[in-house]
C-alpha positions as CSV (number, residue, x, y, z in Angstrom):
1,M,83.8,-184.7,68.7
2,K,87.3,-183.8,67.5
3,R,87.4,-187.0,65.4
4,S,84.0,-186.2,64.0
5,R,85.1,-182.7,63.2
6,Y,88.1,-184.0,61.4
7,R,85.9,-186.4,59.5
8,R,83.7,-183.6,58.4
9,T,86.7,-181.5,57.4
10,A,88.1,-184.3,55.4
11,F,84.7,-184.9,53.8
12,F,84.3,-181.3,52.7
13,C,87.9,-181.1,51.4
14,A,87.4,-184.2,49.4
15,F,84.0,-182.8,48.1
16,A,85.7,-179.5,47.2
17,L,88.4,-181.3,45.3
18,M,86.0,-183.5,43.4
19,F,83.9,-180.4,42.6
20,T,86.9,-178.6,41.3
21,I,87.9,-181.5,39.1
22,F,84.4,-181.8,37.8
23,M,84.1,-178.1,36.9
24,G,87.5,-178.1,35.2
25,A,86.3,-181.0,33.0
26,A,83.0,-179.2,32.4
27,K,84.8,-176.0,31.4
28,T,87.0,-177.9,28.9
29,A,84.1,-179.8,27.5
30,Y,81.6,-177.0,27.2
31,G,83.7,-173.9,26.6
32,M,83.0,-172.5,30.1
33,D,86.6,-171.4,30.8
34,R,86.1,-167.7,30.5
35,T,89.8,-166.9,30.7
36,A,90.5,-169.1,27.7
37,A,87.4,-168.6,25.6
38,G,85.9,-165.2,26.6
39,P,82.4,-164.6,28.0
40,Y,80.3,-167.7,28.6
41,H,77.6,-168.4,26.1
42,P,75.8,-171.6,26.9
43,D,75.6,-174.1,24.1
44,T,71.9,-174.9,23.8
45,R,72.2,-177.2,20.7
46,V,70.9,-180.7,21.0
47,Q,73.1,-183.5,19.7
48,T,76.2,-181.4,19.0
49,D,77.9,-184.2,17.2
50,E,75.2,-184.5,14.6
51,M,75.9,-183.9,10.9
52,K,73.6,-181.0,9.9
53,G,73.9,-180.4,6.2
54,V,72.2,-178.7,3.3
55,W,72.2,-179.6,-0.4
56,I,73.4,-177.0,-2.9
57,S,72.4,-178.2,-6.3
58,Y,73.3,-177.2,-9.9
59,L,70.0,-175.3,-9.9
60,I,71.6,-172.9,-7.3
61,W,74.8,-172.8,-9.3
62,N,72.7,-171.7,-12.2
63,Q,71.6,-168.7,-10.2
64,L,75.1,-167.7,-8.9
65,P,77.0,-164.9,-10.7
66,K,79.7,-166.0,-13.0
67,E,82.1,-163.1,-12.6
68,K,84.8,-164.0,-10.0
69,T,84.3,-161.3,-7.4
70,A,80.5,-161.4,-7.5
71,F,80.6,-165.2,-7.3
72,Q,82.8,-165.2,-4.3
73,K,80.6,-162.6,-2.5
74,A,77.5,-164.7,-3.2
75,V,79.2,-167.9,-2.0
76,D,80.3,-166.2,1.2
77,E,76.7,-164.9,1.8
78,M,75.4,-168.4,1.1
79,F,77.7,-170.1,3.6
80,D,77.2,-167.3,6.2
81,N,73.5,-168.3,6.0
82,C,74.3,-172.0,6.3
83,S,76.4,-171.3,9.4
84,S,73.7,-169.0,10.9
85,W,71.1,-171.7,10.5
86,G,73.2,-174.1,12.6
87,M,74.6,-176.2,9.7
88,N,78.0,-177.8,9.9
89,A,78.2,-179.3,6.4
90,V,77.3,-178.5,2.8
91,F,76.7,-181.0,0.0
92,V,77.6,-179.1,-3.2
93,H,77.1,-180.3,-6.8
94,V,80.5,-180.5,-8.5
95,R,79.3,-182.7,-11.3
96,S,75.6,-182.8,-12.3
97,H,75.7,-183.7,-16.0
98,G,79.1,-185.4,-16.9
99,D,80.8,-182.0,-16.3
100,A,82.9,-180.2,-13.8
101,M,82.6,-177.2,-11.6
102,Y,86.4,-177.0,-11.5
103,P,89.3,-177.3,-14.0
104,S,89.3,-181.0,-15.0
105,S,91.4,-183.2,-17.2
106,V,88.5,-185.7,-17.4
107,F,85.3,-183.7,-17.9
108,P,84.4,-180.4,-19.6
109,W,83.6,-177.3,-17.6
110,S,80.0,-177.2,-16.5
111,K,77.7,-174.6,-18.0
112,F,76.5,-173.9,-14.4
113,A,80.1,-172.7,-13.5
114,G,80.8,-171.0,-16.8
115,K,78.2,-169.7,-19.2
116,R,78.2,-172.8,-21.4
117,Q,79.6,-176.3,-21.1
118,G,83.3,-176.4,-21.9
119,K,83.8,-172.7,-21.1
120,S,86.1,-171.8,-18.2
121,P,84.9,-169.0,-15.9
122,G,88.6,-167.9,-15.6
123,Y,89.0,-169.1,-12.0
124,D,88.5,-172.1,-9.8
125,P,85.0,-171.8,-8.2
126,L,85.3,-175.1,-6.4
127,A,88.6,-174.1,-4.7
128,Y,87.0,-170.9,-3.4
129,M,83.9,-172.7,-2.3
130,I,85.9,-175.2,-0.2
131,E,88.0,-172.4,1.3
132,S,84.9,-170.4,2.2
133,A,83.1,-173.3,3.7
134,H,86.0,-174.4,5.8
135,A,86.5,-170.8,7.1
136,R,83.0,-171.0,8.5
137,G,83.5,-174.5,10.1
138,L,81.4,-176.2,7.4
139,K,82.5,-179.5,6.0
140,F,82.5,-179.7,2.2
141,H,81.1,-182.8,0.5
142,A,81.5,-183.0,-3.3
143,W,78.2,-184.1,-4.9
144,I,78.4,-186.1,-8.1
145,N,75.8,-187.7,-10.5
146,P,77.9,-190.6,-12.0
147,Y,75.8,-191.5,-15.1
148,R,73.7,-188.5,-16.1
149,V,74.7,-186.5,-19.2
150,T,71.6,-184.5,-20.1
151,G,68.5,-183.4,-18.2
152,Y,66.7,-180.3,-17.0
153,L,68.5,-177.2,-18.3
154,M,71.2,-179.4,-20.0
155,P,70.0,-180.5,-23.4
156,W,72.2,-182.6,-25.7
157,E,72.7,-179.7,-28.1
158,E,74.6,-177.9,-25.3
159,V,76.9,-180.8,-24.5
160,S,80.5,-179.7,-25.2
161,A,82.5,-181.3,-28.0
162,D,85.1,-181.9,-25.2
163,S,82.7,-184.2,-23.3
164,P,83.6,-187.9,-23.4
165,A,79.9,-188.6,-24.1
166,K,79.9,-186.5,-27.3
167,R,83.3,-187.7,-28.4
168,W,82.2,-191.3,-28.1
169,L,79.0,-190.7,-30.1
170,T,80.4,-188.5,-32.8
171,D,83.8,-190.0,-33.7
172,T,84.3,-192.4,-36.5
173,E,84.8,-195.4,-34.3
174,T,81.9,-197.8,-33.8
175,F,83.1,-199.9,-30.8
176,N,82.2,-197.0,-28.4
177,D,78.8,-196.1,-29.8
178,R,77.0,-197.7,-26.8
179,Y,79.2,-196.2,-24.1
180,V,76.4,-193.5,-24.0
181,L,72.8,-194.4,-24.3
182,K,69.8,-192.3,-25.2
183,H,66.8,-193.3,-23.1
184,D,63.4,-191.5,-23.1
185,N,65.0,-188.4,-24.7
186,A,67.8,-188.2,-22.1
187,Y,71.5,-189.4,-22.4
188,Y,73.3,-191.5,-19.8
189,Y,76.7,-193.1,-19.5
190,N,76.2,-196.9,-19.8
191,P,76.7,-198.4,-16.3
192,S,77.7,-201.8,-17.7
193,V,80.7,-200.5,-19.7
194,E,84.1,-200.8,-18.2
195,E,85.4,-197.6,-19.8
196,V,82.5,-195.7,-18.2
197,K,83.4,-197.1,-14.8
198,R,87.0,-196.0,-15.2
199,L,85.8,-192.5,-16.3
200,V,83.7,-192.0,-13.2
201,V,86.4,-193.3,-10.9
202,N,89.1,-191.1,-12.5
203,G,86.8,-188.1,-12.1
204,V,86.4,-188.9,-8.4
205,L,90.1,-189.4,-7.9
206,E,90.9,-186.1,-9.5
207,I,88.7,-184.3,-7.0
208,V,90.0,-186.2,-4.0
209,K,93.7,-185.6,-5.0
210,N,93.4,-182.0,-5.8
211,Y,91.0,-180.6,-3.2
212,E,90.7,-180.8,0.6
213,I,87.2,-182.0,0.6
214,D,85.5,-183.9,3.4
215,G,83.4,-186.3,1.4
216,I,82.3,-187.6,-2.0
217,H,78.5,-187.8,-2.3
218,F,76.3,-189.6,-4.9
219,D,72.5,-189.1,-4.9
220,D,69.8,-191.3,-6.5
221,Y,70.5,-191.0,-10.2
222,F,71.5,-194.5,-11.2
223,Y,69.7,-196.5,-13.8
224,P,66.6,-194.9,-15.4
225,E,63.2,-196.7,-15.5
226,I,63.6,-199.7,-17.9
227,N,61.3,-202.0,-19.8
228,D,63.0,-205.1,-21.2
229,E,60.0,-205.9,-23.4
230,L,60.4,-202.8,-25.5
231,E,63.5,-202.1,-27.5
232,E,63.4,-198.4,-27.1
233,Y,63.3,-198.8,-23.3
234,W,65.6,-201.8,-22.6
235,F,68.7,-199.6,-22.2
236,D,71.7,-201.9,-21.7
237,R,69.9,-205.3,-22.4
238,P,72.1,-205.9,-25.5
239,E,75.2,-205.7,-23.2
240,Y,73.6,-208.3,-20.9
241,L,72.9,-210.6,-23.7
242,A,76.4,-210.2,-25.2
243,S,77.9,-210.9,-21.8
244,G,76.7,-214.5,-21.6
245,S,76.0,-213.9,-17.9
246,K,74.1,-216.7,-16.0
247,E,72.7,-214.1,-13.6
248,T,69.3,-212.6,-14.0
249,I,69.5,-209.2,-15.8
250,V,68.3,-207.6,-12.6
251,Q,71.1,-208.9,-10.6
252,W,73.6,-208.2,-13.4
253,R,72.6,-204.6,-13.4
254,R,72.8,-204.3,-9.6
255,N,76.2,-205.9,-9.7
256,H,77.4,-203.3,-12.2
257,V,76.2,-200.4,-10.0
258,S,77.7,-202.1,-6.9
259,D,81.0,-202.6,-8.7
260,L,81.2,-198.9,-9.5
261,V,80.3,-198.0,-5.9
262,S,83.0,-200.3,-4.5
263,R,85.6,-198.9,-6.9
264,V,84.8,-195.4,-5.8
265,Y,85.0,-196.3,-2.2
266,Q,88.3,-198.1,-2.6
267,T,89.7,-195.2,-4.6
268,V,88.7,-192.6,-2.1
269,K,90.1,-194.5,0.8
270,A,93.4,-195.3,-0.9
271,E,94.0,-191.6,-1.7
272,K,92.7,-190.0,1.5
273,P,91.3,-192.4,4.1
274,Q,89.7,-189.6,6.1
275,V,87.4,-188.6,3.2
276,L,83.9,-190.0,3.5
277,F,82.0,-191.6,0.7
278,G,78.2,-191.9,0.9
279,I,75.1,-192.2,-1.1
280,S,71.7,-190.6,-0.8
281,P,69.3,-193.0,-2.5
282,Q,65.5,-192.6,-3.0
283,G,63.8,-193.0,0.4
284,Y,61.4,-195.9,-0.1
285,V,63.3,-199.2,0.2
286,E,60.8,-201.1,-2.0
287,H,61.6,-198.7,-4.8
288,L,65.3,-199.4,-4.4
289,R,64.6,-203.1,-4.7
290,S,62.7,-202.6,-7.9
291,E,63.4,-204.8,-10.9
292,T,62.8,-202.1,-13.5
293,G,64.9,-199.1,-12.3
294,L,67.8,-197.8,-10.2
295,F,69.2,-201.3,-9.5
296,V,70.5,-200.2,-6.1
297,D,71.6,-203.1,-4.0
298,I,70.8,-201.4,-0.7
299,D,70.9,-204.6,1.3
300,R,74.4,-205.3,0.2
301,W,75.7,-201.8,0.7
302,M,74.4,-201.6,4.3
303,S,75.5,-205.0,5.4
304,Q,78.9,-205.4,3.8
305,A,82.1,-203.4,4.2
306,G,83.7,-201.7,1.3
307,Y,80.8,-199.8,-0.3
308,V,79.9,-196.7,1.7
309,D,80.6,-194.9,4.9
310,Y,77.0,-193.6,5.2
311,I,73.6,-193.9,3.7
312,M,71.3,-190.8,3.5
313,P,67.9,-191.9,2.3
314,Q,65.6,-189.1,1.0
315,L,62.7,-189.4,3.4
316,Y,60.7,-186.6,1.7
317,W,57.2,-187.8,2.9
318,G,55.3,-186.4,5.9
319,F,53.9,-188.2,8.9
320,E,50.4,-188.5,7.5
321,T,51.0,-189.6,3.9
322,K,48.4,-192.0,2.6
323,T,48.2,-194.3,-0.4
324,A,45.7,-193.6,-3.2
325,A,43.4,-196.0,-1.5
326,G,43.4,-193.8,1.6
327,E,45.5,-196.2,3.8
328,P,48.6,-195.1,5.8
329,A,51.5,-195.3,3.3
330,P,54.4,-197.5,4.1
331,Y,56.7,-194.6,3.1
332,A,55.1,-192.2,5.5
333,Y,57.9,-190.8,7.7
334,E,57.7,-193.0,10.9
335,Q,56.9,-196.2,9.1
336,N,59.7,-195.6,6.6
337,L,62.2,-194.6,9.2
338,A,61.5,-197.9,11.0
339,T,62.4,-199.7,7.8
340,W,65.7,-197.9,7.6
341,L,66.5,-198.4,11.2
342,N,66.1,-202.2,10.7
343,L,68.4,-202.0,7.7
344,K,70.9,-200.1,9.8
345,K,71.2,-203.1,12.2
346,K,72.7,-205.2,9.4
347,G,76.1,-203.4,9.4
348,P,78.3,-200.5,10.4
349,V,77.1,-198.0,7.9
350,T,76.2,-194.6,9.4
351,L,72.6,-193.5,8.9
352,Y,71.8,-189.9,8.0
353,L,68.4,-188.7,6.8
354,G,67.6,-186.5,3.9
355,L,64.6,-184.3,4.6
356,G,62.5,-182.4,2.1
357,L,62.2,-178.8,3.2
358,F,61.2,-177.9,-0.3
359,R,57.8,-179.3,0.5
360,A,57.1,-176.9,3.4
361,G,54.0,-174.8,2.9
362,T,53.2,-176.4,-0.5
363,D,50.2,-178.4,-1.7
364,V,51.9,-181.8,-1.8
365,K,49.7,-184.7,-3.1
366,D,49.6,-186.9,0.0
367,Y,46.0,-188.1,-0.4
368,N,44.8,-186.1,2.6
369,E,41.8,-183.8,2.1
370,V,44.2,-180.9,2.8
371,S,47.9,-181.6,2.4
372,E,49.7,-182.1,5.7
373,W,52.3,-179.6,4.4
374,L,49.7,-176.9,4.3
375,R,48.0,-177.8,7.6
376,R,51.2,-178.1,9.6
377,D,54.3,-175.9,9.9
378,D,56.4,-178.2,12.1
379,V,56.8,-181.3,9.9
380,I,60.5,-181.1,9.4
381,G,61.2,-180.2,13.0
382,R,59.2,-183.1,14.3
383,Q,61.0,-185.4,11.8
384,V,64.4,-184.3,13.3
385,S,63.0,-184.8,16.9
386,V,61.7,-188.3,16.1
387,G,65.0,-189.2,14.5
388,R,66.9,-188.1,17.5
389,Q,64.7,-190.2,19.8
390,K,65.6,-193.3,17.9
391,G,69.3,-193.0,18.8
392,E,70.6,-194.4,15.5
393,V,70.3,-191.4,13.3
394,K,73.5,-189.5,13.2
395,G,72.5,-186.5,11.2
396,Y,70.3,-184.7,8.7
397,C,70.6,-183.0,5.3
398,F,67.9,-180.7,4.0
399,Y,66.9,-180.2,0.4
400,S,67.6,-177.6,-0.4
401,Y,69.5,-174.4,0.4
402,D,67.0,-172.1,-1.4
403,S,64.1,-173.7,0.4
404,F,65.2,-172.0,3.6
405,L,64.6,-168.7,1.8
406,Q,61.2,-169.4,0.2
407,P,58.3,-167.3,1.7
408,E,56.0,-170.3,2.0
409,A,58.6,-172.2,4.1
410,Q,59.3,-169.5,6.7
411,K,57.0,-170.8,9.4
412,E,58.5,-174.3,9.0
413,V,62.0,-172.8,9.1
414,A,61.2,-170.8,12.2
415,N,60.2,-174.0,14.0
416,L,63.2,-176.0,12.7
417,L,66.1,-173.7,13.4
418,P,65.9,-173.8,17.2
419,L,66.6,-177.5,16.9
420,L,69.7,-177.0,14.9
421,K,71.6,-174.3,16.8
């Protein structure tokens, strides 16, 4: 009996010790140490290591006040909202049209930071944005469109004389006349030109050197839609013909885009290895493999080192999307996600998903009798849940910030937020 009692005593002592060690580890891991961290508030978030981000585009910059104090107040309110929604990252446009939301020696001031392109607002809005984001625990990714010069709200007439694009097209030299191309009434930097690649890379380097950002981010604006049979739509075909390349023009174009992407990656890593570089391409892989536009070599980027840290495809379709013939669309959410998960297996690139909150509560043409986005108010939330179930999706980014505030999206937002915080 005595030996048995000793055994029981030893057992309970050992159990108590193990329990104490376990609870100590749990307190450290989950913030349960009340003496160190104050009152205990259980963390109910799922996948706390997820990236949860929101895009803040030039369209939102266009709405922000330009005066310094008012701008800073609006930014603080915006990032307070992001934090309250459970976000831990913001993807903010810093160059949308060959311009800069900060003092730059490469590109002119953006009209969306000042009141016109080339005009300084009198302070550094990017520096304040980064400071404000980091103060709220939000990582800051600088979002760049590498080739676009004009577009919605940015006509050629408003491009500054200080812009490299305008200088190249208006100076007396002729050798640089094709560094910028007009295509379907919009202007683009020519992706096949060496000087353009250096311009884009130098613009990225300037940001990485001068600001404590967490990432450089490109989206889906690469080559426009091209028709090599029509001179007005063949874009950089003359450069291809002059190059004497033995490659097909399709591969030649893809190689030029990949060359730029590789240079940006190497530049970022050489300056600050901890800064991420990633791309958010269009979400349907077959579009990316098109021979008439974009020229994104997605298979190369996801299978070979030295291009990107992450890919964030824009999966903006619902679960029930159909083709015009009424068949389930291959780009409907789950079918499309399966394609990206298979691509993810080819290499070490992290997979994030871009989700289209802007569609919530609107009459999206998805070839259903009544759009899924009008019939359902939990599409985005279910997309997050399905992504989590797959185990390979490491985060989400929502387009866009202002969609969280739209009246028609409020039911969708109410169903999404509990999954994020």
